[in-house]
C-alpha positions as CSV (number, residue, x, y, z in Angstrom):
1,M,-14.4,-12.2,-73.5
2,E,-16.6,-9.8,-71.5
3,P,-15.2,-7.6,-68.8
4,V,-16.0,-8.5,-65.2
5,E,-16.0,-6.7,-61.7
6,I,-14.4,-8.5,-58.7
7,T,-15.0,-7.2,-55.2
8,E,-12.7,-8.9,-52.6
9,D,-10.9,-8.0,-49.5
10,G,-11.7,-4.2,-49.5
11,L,-10.9,-3.8,-53.2
12,L,-13.0,-3.3,-56.4
13,L,-11.4,-4.6,-59.6
14,R,-13.1,-3.3,-62.7
15,R,-12.5,-2.5,-66.4
16,W,-10.6,0.7,-67.1
17,R,-12.5,3.8,-67.9
18,A,-11.5,6.9,-69.9
19,T,-11.8,8.9,-66.8
20,D,-8.9,6.9,-65.2
21,A,-6.4,8.4,-67.6
22,D,-5.3,11.3,-65.4
23,D,-4.7,9.1,-62.5
24,V,-2.7,6.5,-64.7
25,H,-0.6,9.4,-66.1
26,R,0.1,10.6,-62.5
27,A,1.0,7.1,-61.1
28,C,3.3,6.4,-64.2
29,Q,5.5,9.5,-63.4
30,D,6.7,7.4,-60.5
31,P,10.4,6.5,-60.8
32,D,9.9,3.1,-59.5
33,I,7.2,2.2,-62.2
34,Q,9.2,3.7,-64.8
35,R,12.4,1.7,-63.7
36,W,10.7,-1.6,-63.3
37,T,8.0,-1.8,-65.9
38,T,8.0,-1.3,-69.7
39,V,5.9,1.8,-69.7
40,P,7.0,4.4,-72.2
41,R,9.5,7.0,-71.0
42,P,8.6,9.7,-70.8
43,Y,5.1,8.7,-70.0
44,L,2.8,11.3,-71.6
45,P,-1.0,11.8,-71.2
46,E,-1.6,10.1,-74.7
47,H,0.0,7.0,-73.4
48,A,-2.4,6.9,-70.4
49,R,-5.4,7.5,-72.7
50,G,-4.3,4.8,-75.1
51,F,-3.9,2.4,-72.2
52,V,-7.2,2.9,-70.5
53,T,-9.2,3.0,-73.7
54,E,-7.7,1.2,-76.7
55,H,-5.2,-1.3,-75.2
56,S,-7.4,-2.5,-72.3
57,R,-10.6,-2.6,-74.5
58,R,-8.8,-4.7,-77.2
59,A,-7.3,-7.1,-74.7
60,W,-10.8,-7.9,-73.3
61,I,-12.4,-8.2,-76.7
62,E,-9.6,-10.4,-78.3
63,G,-9.3,-12.5,-75.1
64,T,-5.6,-11.9,-75.0
65,G,-5.5,-10.3,-71.6
66,A,-7.6,-9.2,-68.6
67,P,-6.5,-5.7,-67.4
68,F,-8.1,-4.4,-64.2
69,A,-8.2,-1.0,-62.5
70,V,-7.8,-1.7,-58.9
71,C,-9.9,0.8,-56.7
72,D,-10.8,1.1,-53.0
73,A,-14.2,-0.6,-52.7
74,A,-15.5,2.1,-50.4
75,T,-14.3,5.3,-52.0
76,G,-13.6,4.3,-55.6
77,E,-10.1,5.8,-55.6
78,L,-7.7,4.2,-58.0
79,L,-5.0,2.5,-56.3
80,A,-3.3,0.1,-58.7
81,A,-3.2,-1.9,-62.0
82,C,-3.5,-5.6,-61.8
83,G,-4.5,-8.3,-64.3
84,L,-3.5,-11.0,-66.7
85,I,-1.2,-9.3,-69.4
86,A,-1.2,-12.4,-71.6
87,I,-3.6,-15.4,-71.7
88,D,-2.8,-18.6,-73.7
89,H,-6.3,-20.3,-73.9
90,D,-5.0,-23.4,-75.6
91,L,-2.4,-24.0,-72.8
92,G,-4.5,-22.8,-70.1
93,S,-2.0,-20.4,-68.9
94,G,-1.9,-16.7,-68.1
95,E,0.7,-14.1,-66.9
96,L,0.1,-11.9,-64.1
97,G,1.3,-8.3,-63.9
98,Y,0.8,-5.3,-61.6
99,W,1.9,-1.9,-60.3
100,T,0.8,0.1,-57.4
101,A,0.3,3.8,-57.4
102,P,2.7,5.6,-55.2
103,W,-0.1,7.0,-53.0
104,A,-1.4,3.5,-52.3
105,R,1.9,1.7,-51.3
106,G,2.4,0.0,-48.0
107,R,-1.3,-1.2,-47.8
108,G,-0.9,-4.6,-49.4
109,V,-3.0,-3.6,-52.4
110,A,-1.1,-5.5,-55.0
111,V,-1.0,-8.8,-52.9
112,R,-4.8,-8.5,-52.3
113,A,-5.5,-7.7,-56.0
114,S,-3.2,-10.5,-57.3
115,R,-4.9,-13.1,-55.1
116,A,-8.4,-11.9,-56.4
117,V,-7.3,-12.1,-60.1
118,A,-5.8,-15.4,-59.5
119,R,-8.8,-16.8,-57.9
120,W,-11.0,-15.5,-60.7
121,A,-8.6,-16.8,-63.4
122,F,-8.8,-20.3,-61.9
123,D,-12.4,-20.4,-60.9
124,T,-14.0,-18.6,-63.9
125,L,-11.5,-18.9,-66.8
126,R,-10.5,-22.4,-65.7
127,L,-6.9,-21.6,-66.3
128,R,-4.4,-24.4,-65.2
129,R,-1.5,-22.1,-64.3
130,L,-0.4,-18.5,-63.7
131,V,3.2,-17.2,-64.4
132,W,4.9,-14.1,-63.0
133,Q,8.1,-12.6,-64.3
134,A,10.2,-9.6,-63.1
135,E,13.7,-8.3,-63.7
136,L,16.4,-9.4,-61.2
137,G,16.5,-6.9,-58.5
138,N,12.8,-6.0,-58.4
139,H,12.4,-7.4,-55.0
140,R,9.2,-5.6,-54.2
141,S,7.4,-7.3,-57.2
142,R,8.9,-10.7,-56.0
143,L,7.6,-10.0,-52.5
144,V,4.1,-9.5,-53.9
145,A,4.2,-12.6,-56.0
146,L,5.4,-14.6,-53.0
147,R,2.7,-13.3,-50.7
148,A,0.2,-14.0,-53.6
149,G,1.2,-17.6,-53.5
150,F,3.5,-17.9,-56.4
151,R,6.4,-20.2,-56.2
152,V,9.6,-18.3,-57.4
153,S,11.8,-21.2,-58.7
154,G,14.2,-19.9,-61.3
155,E,15.7,-17.4,-63.6
156,L,15.2,-16.8,-67.4
157,R,16.4,-14.3,-70.0
158,L,13.7,-11.8,-70.5
159,A,12.1,-11.5,-74.0
160,R,11.6,-7.9,-73.5
161,P,14.2,-6.5,-71.1
162,H,13.8,-3.0,-69.6
163,Q,15.9,-0.4,-71.5
164,G,18.9,0.0,-69.4
165,G,18.0,-2.9,-67.0
166,R,19.3,-6.3,-66.6
167,P,18.4,-8.8,-69.3
168,D,17.7,-11.7,-66.8
169,G,14.7,-12.0,-64.7
170,W,12.9,-14.2,-62.0
171,V,10.1,-16.5,-63.0
172,G,7.3,-17.9,-60.8
173,S,4.2,-20.1,-61.0
174,L,1.0,-20.5,-59.3
175,L,-1.4,-23.4,-59.6
176,P,-5.1,-23.8,-58.6
177,G,-5.5,-24.4,-54.9
178,E,-2.4,-22.5,-54.1
179,V,-3.9,-19.0,-53.6
180,P,-4.1,-17.8,-50.1
181,T,-7.5,-17.1,-48.8
182,P,-8.8,-13.4,-48.6
183,G,-7.3,-11.8,-45.6
184,G,-4.7,-14.4,-45.1
185,S,-1.5,-13.4,-43.3
186,G,1.0,-14.2,-45.9
187,P,3.0,-17.0,-47.7
188,A,3.5,-20.4,-46.2
189,G,6.1,-23.0,-46.5
190,P,9.2,-22.4,-48.6
191,N,7.7,-19.0,-49.5
192,T,8.0,-17.7,-45.9
193,L,11.8,-17.5,-45.9
194,Q,11.9,-16.2,-49.5
195,A,9.5,-13.4,-48.6
196,R,11.6,-12.6,-45.6
197,R,14.6,-12.1,-47.8
198,A,12.8,-10.3,-50.6
199,A,11.9,-7.7,-48.0
200,V,15.6,-7.5,-47.0
201,F,17.1,-7.3,-50.5
202,G,14.3,-5.0,-51.7
203,R,15.9,-2.3,-49.5
204,P,19.3,-0.6,-50.0
205,Q,22.2,-2.7,-48.8
206,P,22.7,-1.8,-45.1
207,V,25.8,-0.5,-43.3
208,L,26.9,-3.0,-40.5
209,F,29.1,-1.9,-37.6
210,A,31.9,-3.8,-35.8
211,G,34.6,-2.7,-33.4
212,T,38.1,-3.8,-32.3
213,G,38.9,-1.9,-29.0
214,E,39.0,1.8,-29.9
215,T,38.4,1.3,-33.6
216,E,35.0,1.3,-35.1
217,L,34.6,-0.6,-38.3
218,R,32.0,0.0,-40.9
219,L,30.8,-2.8,-43.3
220,R,29.3,-0.9,-46.3
221,P,28.5,-1.6,-49.9
222,I,31.5,-1.6,-52.3
223,E,32.0,1.7,-54.1
224,T,33.9,2.9,-57.0
225,R,36.5,4.6,-54.8
226,D,37.3,1.2,-53.2
227,L,38.5,-0.3,-56.6
228,D,42.1,0.9,-56.6
229,A,42.5,-0.6,-53.1
230,I,40.9,-3.8,-54.3
231,V,43.5,-4.1,-57.2
232,A,46.3,-3.4,-54.8
233,T,45.0,-6.1,-52.4
234,C,44.5,-8.7,-55.2
235,R,48.1,-8.2,-56.4
236,D,49.5,-9.0,-53.1
237,D,51.5,-12.2,-52.9
238,Q,49.4,-13.8,-50.2
239,T,46.1,-13.0,-52.0
240,I,47.5,-14.5,-55.2
241,R,48.7,-17.6,-53.3
242,W,45.4,-18.4,-51.5
243,T,42.8,-17.5,-53.9
244,T,42.1,-17.7,-57.6
245,V,41.7,-14.0,-58.4
246,P,43.0,-13.1,-61.9
247,H,46.7,-12.8,-62.2
248,P,47.8,-10.3,-63.1
249,Y,44.9,-8.3,-61.5
250,R,43.9,-5.2,-63.3
251,R,41.4,-2.4,-62.8
252,E,38.8,-3.9,-65.2
253,H,38.8,-7.1,-63.0
254,A,37.8,-5.0,-60.0
255,E,35.1,-3.2,-62.1
256,A,33.7,-6.6,-63.2
257,F,33.8,-7.8,-59.6
258,Q,31.7,-4.8,-58.3
259,R,29.2,-5.0,-61.3
260,D,28.9,-8.7,-62.0
261,V,29.5,-10.2,-58.6
262,A,28.8,-7.8,-55.7
263,D,26.0,-5.8,-57.3
264,L,24.4,-8.8,-59.0
265,A,24.3,-10.8,-55.8
266,W,22.3,-8.2,-54.0
267,A,19.9,-7.9,-56.9
268,R,19.4,-11.7,-57.0
269,G,19.0,-11.8,-53.3
270,D,21.7,-14.6,-52.8
271,G,24.6,-12.6,-51.4
272,A,25.9,-9.4,-49.7
273,Y,29.4,-8.1,-50.5
274,F,30.9,-5.5,-48.3
275,T,33.9,-3.1,-48.0
276,V,35.4,-3.3,-44.5
277,A,36.4,0.4,-43.7
278,D,37.8,2.2,-40.7
279,G,36.5,5.3,-38.9
280,Q,38.0,7.4,-41.6
281,D,36.3,5.2,-44.3
282,R,39.6,3.8,-45.6
283,Y,39.5,0.4,-47.1
284,L,40.8,-2.4,-44.9
285,G,39.4,-5.3,-46.9
286,S,36.5,-7.2,-48.5
287,I,33.9,-9.6,-47.0
288,D,30.9,-11.4,-48.3
289,L,28.1,-13.7,-47.1
290,R,26.4,-16.0,-49.8
291,V,23.5,-18.3,-49.7
292,G,23.6,-21.5,-51.7
293,A,21.4,-24.2,-52.6
294,D,20.5,-24.9,-48.9
295,P,18.5,-21.8,-48.1
296,L,19.4,-22.0,-44.3
297,A,23.3,-22.3,-44.9
298,G,25.5,-19.3,-45.8
299,H,29.2,-19.1,-46.9
300,V,31.5,-16.4,-45.7
301,G,34.6,-15.2,-47.5
302,F,37.0,-12.3,-47.0
303,M,40.4,-10.9,-48.0
304,T,42.4,-8.3,-45.9
305,A,44.4,-5.5,-47.3
306,P,48.2,-6.0,-46.5
307,H,48.4,-2.9,-44.3
308,A,45.4,-4.1,-42.2
309,R,46.5,-7.6,-41.4
310,G,47.1,-8.9,-37.9
311,R,45.0,-6.2,-36.1
312,G,41.7,-8.1,-35.5
313,H,39.8,-6.1,-38.0
314,M,38.5,-9.1,-40.1
315,T,37.7,-11.1,-37.0
316,A,35.4,-8.3,-35.9
317,A,33.9,-8.0,-39.4
318,V,33.3,-11.7,-39.7
319,A,31.5,-11.8,-36.4
320,A,29.3,-8.8,-37.2
321,L,28.4,-10.2,-40.7
322,A,27.6,-13.6,-39.2
323,A,25.2,-12.0,-36.7
324,W,23.5,-10.1,-39.4
325,G,23.1,-13.5,-41.4
326,F,21.5,-15.2,-38.4
327,T,19.2,-12.4,-37.4
328,T,18.2,-10.8,-40.6
329,L,18.5,-13.6,-43.3
330,G,17.3,-16.3,-40.9
331,L,20.4,-18.5,-41.7
332,A,21.0,-21.6,-39.4
333,R,24.6,-22.3,-40.3
334,I,27.4,-20.3,-41.8
335,E,30.4,-22.1,-43.3
336,W,33.9,-20.9,-43.9
337,L,36.3,-22.6,-46.3
338,A,40.0,-22.0,-47.1
339,M,42.8,-23.9,-48.8
340,V,44.7,-26.2,-46.3
341,G,47.7,-24.2,-45.2
342,N,46.0,-20.8,-45.1
343,T,46.6,-20.4,-41.5
344,A,45.9,-16.6,-41.4
345,S,42.4,-17.1,-42.7
346,R,41.9,-20.0,-40.3
347,R,42.7,-17.8,-37.2
348,V,40.3,-15.2,-38.4
349,A,37.5,-17.9,-38.5
350,E,38.4,-19.5,-35.2
351,K,38.7,-16.2,-33.4
352,A,35.2,-15.3,-34.8
353,G,33.8,-18.4,-33.1
354,F,33.9,-20.9,-35.9
355,T,34.4,-24.5,-35.1
356,M,36.8,-26.6,-37.3
357,E,35.1,-29.6,-38.8
358,G,37.7,-31.2,-40.9
359,V,39.2,-31.3,-44.4
360,L,37.4,-31.7,-47.7
361,R,39.4,-33.3,-50.3
362,G,39.6,-31.6,-53.6
363,R,37.0,-29.1,-52.6
364,L,38.4,-25.9,-53.8
365,P,39.7,-24.7,-57.4
366,T,43.3,-23.8,-57.4
367,R,45.5,-22.3,-60.2
368,D,46.7,-25.8,-60.9
369,G,43.5,-27.8,-60.5
370,R,41.8,-28.5,-57.3
371,G,43.0,-28.6,-53.7
372,D,42.0,-29.7,-50.3
373,A,40.1,-27.3,-48.1
374,W,39.6,-26.8,-44.4
375,I,36.0,-26.4,-43.3
376,A,34.5,-24.7,-40.2
377,A,31.2,-23.5,-39.2
378,L,29.3,-21.3,-36.9
379,L,25.6,-22.1,-35.9
380,A,23.0,-19.6,-34.8
381,E,22.9,-21.3,-31.3
382,D,26.6,-20.6,-30.9
383,L,25.7,-17.0,-30.5
384,T,23.2,-17.5,-27.7
């Protein structure tokens, strides 16, 4: 397969040259490139030379890939790498990969380059599909894929997970006719909401603020120093009665909760778990907002430390988290569920503005099987 040049939307995509090695070496010192790609660590000058000469040349000759150097069409400056990292000619499928040099970020380079490569792959190579993969948590790459037109529709176990990273990743696909036109504003349809959330979850989890009279509350990410307080709260009789937390609850349960539930939810982009802390940053409780199968519906859950109950703290936290869900995540409805009889949780929901809607029979798991649940909801228009 002969290398080609593509000029589109202010970019020049060309074959790699030996003279690019220094720029590639400099770019691949970037912590984000080392964190989210499989480049060698440490990345040495000989790695860059091998990539721009041997690796890229062999991919073109053998037809197994189509790696492009992405340059500014006017100045020739190297901005990124983008191309087909694998091609299955029998299947008519290719896999897209990219990274952006740290000095070129924030200019839409990877999006423009990905669209150009996709258009060329469909029009010239006559491929029938492109796929994209990234480790869970790489929201910047996901945002690029969405803006390039990919439909990100699932998760899979990565064949080559990053050392020290998560073994699971996202997978997306793109078909002919789905590539946005050059200069297009961004994703359309279902991709619009996904792109919005990829931008949110691609940043560090925020700190939210709420207040109860003279007390200012902070909703912040769960930290290791909260775990002992979480253990104590989950050993409380009321928590045990109304939830299905492990019993007896141990430190390793709290560690697994932080790692495998809270941190993973933010990495996936389908939930946010917070510690509710007072002005002295003391633990008052935990609260979360999760997005399920319906992308416009969220689910709120919470538990309050025994010493903080009955003081209005959780009501204020629920209201603040709901407002964030509506304004930042674009939710239309947030639901609350609790076992029938959990009047303390119900009072929190109702004081936060939720409207009771009824009883769902056998809706929630219990320690003995399943039980009935109260359901209430808050709509975005309820806050106007």
